[in-house]
Legacy VTK file of the C-alpha trace (Angstrom):
# vtk DataFile Version 3.0
C-alpha trace
ASCII
DATASET POLYDATA
POINTS 286 float
151.769 -44.941 -92.016
151.339 -48.108 -94.047
152.900 -51.330 -92.822
152.860 -54.775 -94.335
151.110 -57.142 -91.961
151.551 -60.893 -92.036
149.656 -62.960 -89.476
151.132 -66.353 -88.688
148.742 -68.573 -86.750
149.933 -71.841 -85.314
149.081 -73.978 -82.324
151.627 -73.736 -79.527
152.065 -76.186 -76.666
149.414 -74.353 -74.709
145.871 -73.393 -75.667
146.757 -69.941 -76.973
147.398 -69.242 -80.634
150.472 -67.147 -81.391
150.354 -64.163 -83.740
153.301 -62.259 -85.112
153.170 -58.902 -86.898
155.915 -57.747 -89.230
156.534 -54.305 -90.667
158.651 -53.309 -93.628
162.376 -52.915 -92.773
162.435 -49.930 -95.121
160.108 -47.943 -92.884
161.146 -44.307 -93.109
161.914 -41.774 -90.408
161.675 -38.017 -90.961
164.713 -37.181 -88.818
166.784 -39.898 -90.492
165.681 -38.667 -93.919
166.816 -35.112 -93.139
170.174 -36.389 -91.883
170.714 -38.414 -95.053
169.811 -35.462 -97.283
172.176 -33.174 -95.358
175.029 -35.675 -95.634
174.474 -36.127 -99.371
174.405 -32.396 -100.059
177.480 -31.510 -97.997
179.611 -34.673 -97.980
179.224 -36.118 -101.452
182.883 -36.973 -102.002
184.086 -40.442 -102.919
185.748 -42.517 -100.159
189.523 -42.656 -100.462
191.412 -45.804 -101.404
192.672 -46.023 -97.830
189.064 -46.065 -96.665
188.146 -48.818 -99.121
191.088 -50.948 -98.005
190.112 -50.450 -94.358
186.503 -51.389 -95.067
187.562 -54.443 -97.071
189.928 -55.506 -94.286
187.151 -55.235 -91.727
184.694 -57.277 -93.793
187.250 -59.984 -94.615
188.525 -60.343 -91.050
184.994 -60.405 -89.673
183.482 -63.025 -91.951
186.156 -64.957 -93.863
187.442 -68.062 -92.069
190.953 -67.561 -93.486
191.318 -64.024 -94.916
194.346 -63.324 -97.087
195.823 -60.209 -98.650
194.442 -61.370 -101.994
190.964 -61.648 -100.497
191.183 -58.118 -99.107
192.378 -56.768 -102.468
189.493 -58.480 -104.253
186.934 -57.040 -101.842
188.477 -53.561 -102.127
188.405 -53.812 -105.929
184.773 -54.950 -105.773
183.854 -51.945 -103.620
185.713 -49.647 -106.021
183.755 -51.149 -108.909
180.465 -50.574 -107.091
181.329 -46.901 -106.664
182.167 -46.627 -110.380
179.113 -48.373 -111.768
176.178 -47.613 -109.453
176.236 -43.808 -109.300
174.051 -41.335 -111.135
175.252 -39.241 -114.070
177.881 -36.855 -112.615
177.026 -34.211 -115.230
173.527 -33.797 -113.767
173.228 -31.358 -110.828
173.005 -33.120 -107.480
169.547 -31.814 -106.584
168.224 -32.902 -109.966
169.741 -36.354 -109.477
168.031 -36.653 -106.096
164.651 -35.792 -107.613
165.171 -38.231 -110.480
166.124 -41.003 -108.056
163.058 -40.351 -105.923
160.818 -40.363 -108.999
161.999 -43.825 -110.038
161.371 -47.243 -108.580
164.880 -48.720 -108.683
167.333 -47.646 -105.949
170.221 -47.993 -108.411
171.759 -45.825 -109.734
172.097 -44.108 -106.391
172.913 -40.445 -105.879
175.502 -41.257 -103.211
177.525 -44.436 -103.860
180.099 -43.566 -101.184
177.511 -42.996 -98.472
175.624 -46.093 -99.592
178.792 -48.167 -99.193
179.408 -46.799 -95.689
175.838 -47.667 -94.711
176.319 -51.158 -96.162
179.459 -51.858 -94.134
177.688 -50.465 -91.082
175.005 -53.121 -91.580
177.656 -55.817 -92.004
179.248 -54.712 -88.724
175.861 -54.767 -87.003
175.271 -58.287 -88.286
178.653 -59.354 -86.908
177.837 -57.904 -83.502
174.674 -60.013 -83.483
176.583 -63.169 -84.425
180.121 -62.739 -83.132
181.114 -66.405 -83.329
179.904 -67.021 -86.879
182.234 -67.271 -89.881
181.138 -67.549 -93.489
182.218 -69.753 -96.346
185.102 -68.759 -98.581
184.082 -65.816 -100.772
181.089 -64.836 -98.650
182.390 -61.283 -98.138
181.624 -60.147 -101.680
178.077 -61.471 -101.420
177.617 -59.726 -98.080
178.864 -56.438 -99.519
176.581 -56.734 -102.560
173.445 -57.551 -100.570
174.166 -54.936 -97.890
174.789 -52.342 -100.624
171.416 -53.091 -102.222
169.707 -52.827 -98.831
171.460 -49.522 -98.073
170.498 -48.100 -101.481
166.848 -49.041 -100.906
166.860 -47.564 -97.410
168.419 -44.290 -98.547
166.012 -43.955 -101.473
163.005 -44.692 -99.253
164.005 -41.953 -96.812
164.711 -39.431 -99.561
161.291 -40.151 -101.062
159.800 -39.236 -97.705
160.913 -35.596 -97.926
161.647 -34.903 -101.615
158.752 -33.218 -103.404
158.876 -34.866 -106.825
155.794 -32.943 -107.946
157.777 -29.723 -108.368
159.095 -28.709 -111.816
162.421 -30.153 -112.915
165.514 -28.011 -112.408
166.112 -28.269 -116.158
163.266 -25.817 -116.713
165.275 -23.051 -115.062
167.722 -20.984 -117.044
171.420 -21.528 -116.180
171.980 -17.798 -116.705
170.292 -17.046 -113.383
171.639 -19.642 -110.924
170.563 -17.551 -107.955
166.971 -18.600 -108.654
167.718 -22.329 -108.678
165.806 -23.929 -105.804
167.183 -26.428 -103.366
165.581 -29.837 -103.105
161.963 -29.097 -102.105
160.609 -30.988 -99.138
157.173 -32.195 -98.280
155.449 -33.495 -95.190
156.013 -37.164 -94.366
154.102 -39.611 -96.550
153.686 -43.345 -96.500
156.879 -45.228 -97.447
157.078 -46.887 -100.866
155.831 -50.408 -101.155
158.403 -53.073 -101.962
157.794 -55.240 -105.056
155.420 -58.054 -104.313
157.162 -61.416 -104.442
155.378 -64.721 -103.915
156.203 -66.150 -100.507
157.620 -69.609 -99.954
154.752 -71.235 -98.115
156.096 -74.772 -98.583
159.128 -75.350 -96.311
160.477 -78.013 -98.664
160.950 -75.304 -101.287
163.133 -73.223 -98.979
166.811 -73.847 -99.601
167.572 -74.593 -95.945
165.062 -77.456 -95.961
165.848 -78.996 -99.317
166.557 -82.692 -99.044
170.168 -83.690 -99.473
169.012 -87.076 -100.775
167.002 -85.674 -103.651
167.541 -87.994 -106.635
169.349 -86.536 -109.575
169.375 -87.813 -113.125
172.709 -87.768 -114.886
172.659 -88.049 -118.645
175.625 -88.866 -120.806
174.279 -86.568 -123.480
174.764 -82.792 -123.187
171.566 -80.770 -122.763
169.911 -79.777 -125.983
168.686 -76.400 -124.828
170.535 -73.874 -122.714
168.430 -71.844 -120.233
167.181 -68.590 -121.661
168.730 -65.280 -120.659
165.458 -64.178 -119.053
165.352 -67.426 -117.053
168.909 -66.901 -115.795
168.074 -63.298 -114.842
164.958 -64.472 -113.012
166.950 -67.049 -111.049
169.628 -64.472 -110.222
167.031 -61.944 -109.054
165.407 -64.589 -106.884
168.722 -65.480 -105.259
169.411 -61.795 -104.562
165.901 -61.359 -103.145
166.381 -64.415 -100.928
169.762 -63.222 -99.620
168.320 -59.751 -98.992
165.466 -61.125 -96.908
167.767 -63.415 -94.956
170.142 -60.520 -94.256
167.243 -58.366 -93.057
165.923 -61.191 -90.898
169.228 -61.736 -89.105
169.576 -57.963 -88.748
166.142 -57.859 -87.075
165.104 -55.310 -89.707
167.204 -52.600 -88.031
168.519 -50.302 -90.781
168.598 -47.055 -88.821
171.967 -45.255 -88.745
171.756 -42.910 -85.753
174.614 -40.548 -86.648
175.404 -40.294 -90.345
177.836 -37.407 -89.894
179.988 -39.382 -87.478
180.330 -42.147 -90.047
181.316 -39.639 -92.753
183.859 -37.874 -90.518
185.421 -41.236 -89.695
185.915 -42.020 -93.379
187.401 -38.575 -94.006
189.949 -39.048 -91.207
191.620 -41.818 -93.201
192.945 -39.226 -95.657
195.027 -37.594 -92.921
195.443 -40.512 -90.507
196.082 -43.877 -92.195
195.733 -45.805 -88.918
192.556 -44.824 -87.042
191.995 -46.157 -83.568
189.128 -48.408 -84.681
187.926 -50.063 -87.843
184.499 -48.465 -87.683
182.979 -45.926 -85.297
180.740 -47.424 -82.659
177.333 -46.578 -84.087
175.298 -49.152 -82.240
LINES 1 287
286 0 1 2 3 4 5 6 7 8 9 10 11 12 13 14 15 16 17 18 19 20 21 22 23 24 25 26 27 28 29 30 31 32 33 34 35 36 37 38 39 40 41 42 43 44 45 46 47 48 49 50 51 52 53 54 55 56 57 58 59 60 61 62 63 64 65 66 67 68 69 70 71 72 73 74 75 76 77 78 79 80 81 82 83 84 85 86 87 88 89 90 91 92 93 94 95 96 97 98 99 100 101 102 103 104 105 106 107 108 109 110 111 112 113 114 115 116 117 118 119 120 121 122 123 124 125 126 127 128 129 130 131 132 133 134 135 136 137 138 139 140 141 142 143 144 145 146 147 148 149 150 151 152 153 154 155 156 157 158 159 160 161 162 163 164 165 166 167 168 169 170 171 172 173 174 175 176 177 178 179 180 181 182 183 184 185 186 187 188 189 190 191 192 193 194 195 196 197 198 199 200 201 202 203 204 205 206 207 208 209 210 211 212 213 214 215 216 217 218 219 220 221 222 223 224 225 226 227 228 229 230 231 232 233 234 235 236 237 238 239 240 241 242 243 244 245 246 247 248 249 250 251 252 253 254 255 256 257 258 259 260 261 262 263 264 265 266 267 268 269 270 271 272 273 274 275 276 277 278 279 280 281 282 283 284 285
């Protein structure tokens, strides 16, 4: 199995140099991959509005310093929008969508927006358990949901790629007149996980946003700028900010993205349809 190795060498107080080895947080697991595939194939329904409100309430109360009903509604609406805009084409058969997703590089659109959202909130809960006394700035909840959703989509896609055999013919080549011959998603033996896009590392601490000087001189001009930043430049800056938040989230999560019992998480979300007031906000998955 391939792992990304970074060796940091620095002189400690003693006479021994310290080395630290890191592996990709999107490292796949065959058992986890099979669980995710089973959940997608048998529990592909969209979370109910009651579930979205409960998830939004949990995120807001966990991280907002002064959560309000308006804040919870905004987060719930944001989650609803993610489910509407990040899914695959619903007219394509599910198995075909899984194969198409595994053949591509981008984790979005995802074949399971609802499951991806549940994984994302699970990561947000895990982060809160690691830092129980920490509260975020106003509006941080939406950013947490977005970054956690991207991480969950990448993790799910990485695990599906582990077992989906994308070398088999597309399901479109089979005639719809004989559905009994349509195959299920073929599986293959475990392979090396996909490699994340290579991004230049910040080797200069002064370039890292936590270490930027607050006394950095700024030039204020009375004249408006002549040239607005290009669209590609704005996209590049946005992508960098997302990449930075993703890596910070993974760092504070200790790279732990494993969800030990996917079915339990799905059953909890389904209970909200019949029981509007479950005994806990989220099942104890840790």
